[in-house]
LOLUM-215924 format. One record per atom (N, C-alpha, C, O): x, y, z. Coordinates in steps of 0.02 Angstrom, whole numbers, plus 50000, padded with zeros to 5 digits. Layout:
<rs>
XYZ ...
</rs>
This chain:
<rs>
438454864049269 437974863649324 438334860649408 438814856749411 438004863249463 438244861049521 437794859349552 437294862849545 437724853249600 437594852449653 437184856549699 437544859549740 436534857749706 436504862149759 436424870849739 436364875049784 436444872949662 436384876549641 435874877449587 435764872049561 435494882649558 434954883449519 435114880149433 435604881749400 434704876749414 434614874749316 434104876849311 433684876949355 434044879249246 433464880849189 433404874749149 433934872849123 433034872349141 432684867349083 432394871049031 431954874849050 432534871048959 431894875148901 431674869648869 431974864348861 430984871548847 430524867348813 430344871748761 429914875948771 430674871248696 430514872748636 430154870548568 430414867848519 429404872848579 429034871748526 429104873148463 429104878948443 429194867348420 429214870548337 428654870848302 428214866648308 428624876748254 428034876248205 427584883048236 427174885748199 427684885548310 427424890848330 427754896148340 428364895248349 427554901748343 427734909448354 427784909548423 428314910748452 427224908248452 427114909648528 426704903548568 426294899748542 426934903648645 426294898848657 425984898748684 426064900848742 425324896048661 424584897348673 424314892948746 424164887048753 424334899948805 424014896748839 423524890748883 423444887148933 423244893648806 422444889448831 422624882348795 422204877848798 423324881248755 423454873848771 423644869648827 423954872248873 423524864648830 424094862648906 424864862348904 425154860948852 425174863448957 425754866148961 426134859349022 425734859249069 426394856849029 426634852449086 427224851349105 427594853049059 427524849449150 428474848349181 428004841249214 427444840849240 428624835349195 428764830549251 429264828149242 429574827749190 429454825149323 429974824749342 429814813349331 429354811149365 430004810749310 429974804249294 429034803649289 428694806949250 428754798349342 427914800349331 427744806849383 427174808749372 427954809549419 427914812449459 427884821749408 428304824549374 427154823749428 427054830249401 427274835349416 427454835349475 427364840149390 427884846349430 427494851049429 427254853449481 427324853749358 426944859149334 426534857449291 426714852749255 425824860449278 425304859349259 424714865649238 424194866549270 424944869549177 424674874249168 424654880549213 424174884249217 425224881149245 425734887349285 425404884749349 425204889149387 425304878749367 425124876949446 425584871249452 425694867049408 425984871649540 426594870049550 426424865349597 426074867749642 426514860249603 426374855749640 427104855349727 427094852549782 427624859849687 428214859049746 428534867149741 429144867449734 428224872749743 428294878549732 429194879949747 429654882449714 429144877449800 429734878649861 430514876449805 431074879149804 430294871349769 430984868149728 430984870549659 431524870249630 430314873549617 430134871649569 429944880649538 429594884249574 430144882649490 429604888649457 429624885249375 429994881249347 429044888949356 428654889849293 429044895949255 429034901649280 429374894749196 429674901949157 429324902249096 429374897349059 428924907649076 428324908149017 429004913948984 429414917249016 428934913448916 429294917448862 428654920448824 428094917848820 428934927848793 428364929648740 428484924948679 428134925948629 428874920548679 429204916748608 428914909548608 428484908748651 429034904848575 428954897948586 429244894048650 429314887948645 429354895948684 429794894448721 429504893048816 429434897648857 429444888848824 429354887848903 429974883148938 430384879148915 429804886349020 430634882849058 430134881049115 429534880849127 430734879849141 430634874749208 431524876249248 432094874849231 431214879749307 431644882049331 431934878349413 431704880549465 432324874049414 432584868249478 433004873049509 433564875149498 432594873949546 433004879049617 433724878449638 434214881949629 433594871249679 434144866749713 434374862149667 433924858049660 434934860349626 435194854249591 435144847549617 435734846649633 434814841749633 434864836649674 435384831549628 435554832749570 435584825849666 435854820349610 435244815549592 435344810149565 434544818049610 434184812949599 433824817349522 433504814349479 433954823949520 433774825949448 434384824549405 434244825449346 434984822649412 435384819549374 435214814049358 435594811749316 434694809849376 434654801649368 434064801549350 433834795849351 433674805949332 432944806049322 432794809849253 433094814949237 432174806349205 432124808249155 431454814649173 431024814049216 431554821449121 431214827349144 430924827449071 431224827649018 430114827349088 429754828949030 429314834149028 428994835949077 429294837348957 428754842548939 428374840648893 428464837448841 427844843448921 427204842148863 426944849148840 426934853648882 426764850248783 426314855948745 425694853048698 425794850848641 425094853248727 424484850948689 424834844248711 425164843148762 424644838748643 424854832948651 425524829348654 425594824148686 426054832548617 426564832348611 427164832448682 427244836648727 427464826548669 427934826748722 428644823148714 428734818048681 429114826448748 429724825248747 430104824848812 430064829348853 430544818648825 430704814248882 431434815848860 431584815848800 431974817348919 432744817448936 433034817049009 432694816549060 433614817349004 433984816649060 434384824349034 434514826548978 434534827549123 434864832749108 435884829449062 436204824249057 435954836949040 436574833149007 437084832349056 437314837749073 437354827449085 437834825349123 438604829349098 439114831049128 438444829649045 439224834149003 439274841649040 439794844049062 438644844649041 438684852149076 438794851149195 438764855249241 438894844249191 438774844349267 439474845049300 439914842449266 439694847749354 440164847049380 440194846449455 439914850249494 440634840149474 440654839949551 441424842849557 441814839949518 441604845949582 442304847249621 442264843549680 441754841649709 442924842549697 443344840749751 443394843349817 443724848449820 443074840349888 443104847049946 443494841749984 443634835749978 443594845950022 444204845150078 443824837350112 444234833350136 443394836150114 443164828150142 443264823650087 443174817550090 443424826450042 443324818549956 443914818949927 443934816449870 444504821749951 445084820849918 445664820849971 445644823550026 446264816649939 446544814749983 447434814549933 447574812349877 447894818349994 448614818549942 448984814649990 448814814950049 449554810349966 450014810050006 450674808949942 450624806849884 451124810649973 451804810149942 452324808049970 452274809450030 453044804349954 453604801549965 454074805549925 453884808649875 454814805449948 455314806349899 455784800249918 455774796349965 456204801049862 456674793649868 457444796249869 457634802049863 457774791349878 458404794249882 458674796649802 459014801749797 458564794249766 458694795149697 458604800949672 459014803149632 457934805349696 458124813749681 457204813049649 457054817849613 456714808349660 456164808949633 455644810149707 455714808349766 455184813449673 454474816149716 453924810249707 453774811249648 453524804849726 453204803349713 452224805449726 452034803949782 451934807049702 451384810049704 450624806449711 450324805849657 450314804349766 449584800949751 448974804349767 448874806049826 448554805649725 448024808249759 447374803049734 447414798949688 446744804349776 446234798849787 445794804349785 445874809049824 445344804349744 444694810049745 444114803249766 443994798949723 443934803049804 443284800349844 442644800949807 442294795949798 442464807349782 441884808449748 442204814149680 442724817149693 441964814949628 442174819449570 441674817149516 441414811649504 441614823749486 441404822349403 441604827749372 441414832749403 441914829149322 441964824149268 442574821149303 442784822749359 442904815349248 443554814449281 444084818149271 444204820449215 444514819249330 445054824649324 445484824249286 445594818349274 445884828149253 446524828049217 447014832749231 447064838349206 447474829249285 448064833549349 448334835849327 448194833749271 448844840649316 449604839849274 450124844449354 449924848149399 450754842149339 451284846249382 451614849349374 452124846749351 451644855149381 452344861649360 452724863249411 452574866149463 453344860549389 453884864649422 454094866349390 454104863649335 454454873349407 454954876949348 454834876649306 455294873649278 454264878649252 453864878949185 453804872149177 453274871349148 454044867049187 453804861449146 453584856949190 453734855049246 453094855649137 452324852549166 452504844149162 452804841149117 452244842049217 452054832849202 451294829749212 450934831349260 451164826749179 450434824349172 450424818049231 450874813849235 449864818149272 449724812949304 449474805249292 448964804749258 449754799849313 449084795749268 448634792349334 448674791449394 448144790949272 447664787749336 447814779949338 447964776549289 447774778349389 447804771149413 447334765449413 447344759549397 446834770349440 446024767549455 445434769849449 445234773149497 445194769449418 444244771949406 443854769449416 443814764649377 443264769649468 442664768149470 442174773049482 442224778949497 441564768649468 440954774449437 440534772349493 440464766349505 440244776849526 439704775649584 439314779449579 439404785149602 438674777349545 438304780349507 438474786349465 438804785749413 438194793849493 438424799349442 439174801049446 439494804649407 439494796149528 439904800449515 440704796449498 440644790849475 441384798749506 441864793849500 442364794649566 442504800049593 442584788749583 443294789749627 443574786849587 443384781949556 444424791649581 444874789049549 445374792749601 445384797449641 445944785749562 446684787049598 447194789849529 447204789249468 447574792949584 448244795249523 448654794049538 448674791549595 449124794749510 450184795249550 450274799449502 450024799449445 450684803549529 451304809649472 451934807349504 451994803949554 452394809949463 453024807849482 453564814149448 453494816149390 454054816549490 454374823649443 455294821349457 455394818549511 455624821849432 456334823249450 456574826849485 457094829649468 456364827749530 456684834449566 456284834049658 455724836549666 456504831949695 456124832149758 456384837849790 456324836249849 456694844749789 457084848949822 456634853949801 456874859149823 455994855349764 455684860249770 454774857649744 454584853649701 454514860649779 453714859549799 453454861249733 453514867049715 452994854549671 452814855049615 452244859749637 452114859649698 451794864649589 451094865549578 450514858549561 450654854049521 450014858749593 449614852649564 449074856549534 448824861149566 448854854749468 448144861049455 447754854249420 448064849849391 447134854249428 446644847949410 445994850749378 445544853249412 445994850249307 445444849849264 444894845549254 444964840749216 444274846549287 443574844949261 443204848849208 443204847749148 442924853349238 442564859349172 443004865849187 443284869449146 442994866249265 443444871049269 444184869649281 444324864049259 444884873849317 445314873049329 445354874049402 445214879549426 445524869449434 445694867249528 446564868449516 446914865749473 446784873949575 447424871949611 447414868249685 447064869649733 447824864149678 447634861249732 448084861349790 448624858449787 447894864449843 448344867949882 448834862349943 448564858949986 449324862449936 449514858749992 450054863350040 450484866550011 450024863450094 450724868050137 451324866450151 451814870150151 451254858150172 451874856150189 452234852150126 452024848050084 452844855150140 453244849050090 454004850550106 454264856050101 454334844450128 454964843250141 455494840050093 455374834550068 456154843550078 456464838350012 456734832950046 456694831950106 457054828849996 457204822849988 457294821850061 457604825950094 457044816550086 457074812950135 457204804950152 457514802350198 456714801050077 456664794750070 455884793850104 455614788650085 455584796650138 455184794550169 454294798050151 454234802350108 453634795050194 453104796550162 452724803650241 452644802350301 452604809850207 452614812850240 451914814550230 451614813350178 451564818250297 450884820450313 450794825450287 451304827650261 450234829350281 450104833950241 449494838750267 448884837750267 449924844850293 449184849550322 448844851850275 449174853150224 448184853050272 447964855550203 447464860750243 447194859450297 447374868250196 446954871550229 446254871050218 445994869150166 445894873450284 445104870350287 444714871550230 444214867950227 444814876350171 444414873650132 444614872250056 444394873249999 445114869750084 445624863850015 445384856550023 445114855450077 445414851849982 445194845349997 445694841849981 445594838449931 446434841250016 446684836250024 446934832750092 446914836050144 447194825950092 447154822250119 447794822550192 448374824550190 447464820250238 448164818850284 448514812550272 448184807350274 449074812550261 449594806250238 449674802750300 449744804450358 449634796250262 449904791650307 450564789050307 450744785050350 
</rs>
């Protein structure tokens, strides 16, 4: 699941083969009623889904942050069930506005890379690939902000003559594109990033 994309919630009624449309069907978000027996309060945001079996669903047309922090409740007749959307299936990849990369090289032949994600979910697991050798980046700081994390990572490689490939895994794996690289000089470099990437202007 991602912000701005559709998500479907499903309510399963045990002990029946099909949904009886003469009985009460309702979806609520917190204390707000969304659907009652097929009547939608906000048709631009939601749609009810009916099946021929013992399930009925709610389509959230554009997932928002409030959807991830609110309880959704389905009701069938006199039975109700309330739950939050499972955040384990939610992913917020880094963007060009929320990710920063700084690197420097040393006279001893090392390259040090610092990654800063302003806003990401879940916690990223990042590695460097240099000539088919893999190096793990270490979390130096993780701060929870609402449903997101702010993460600082450090990576280092004993070779500052070749640009390593950086990959970070959230739910999917993402390549971190950085276009500027200069071999060992013992200084900090600014990085020019592609417009669709999310890596910083270094200082």
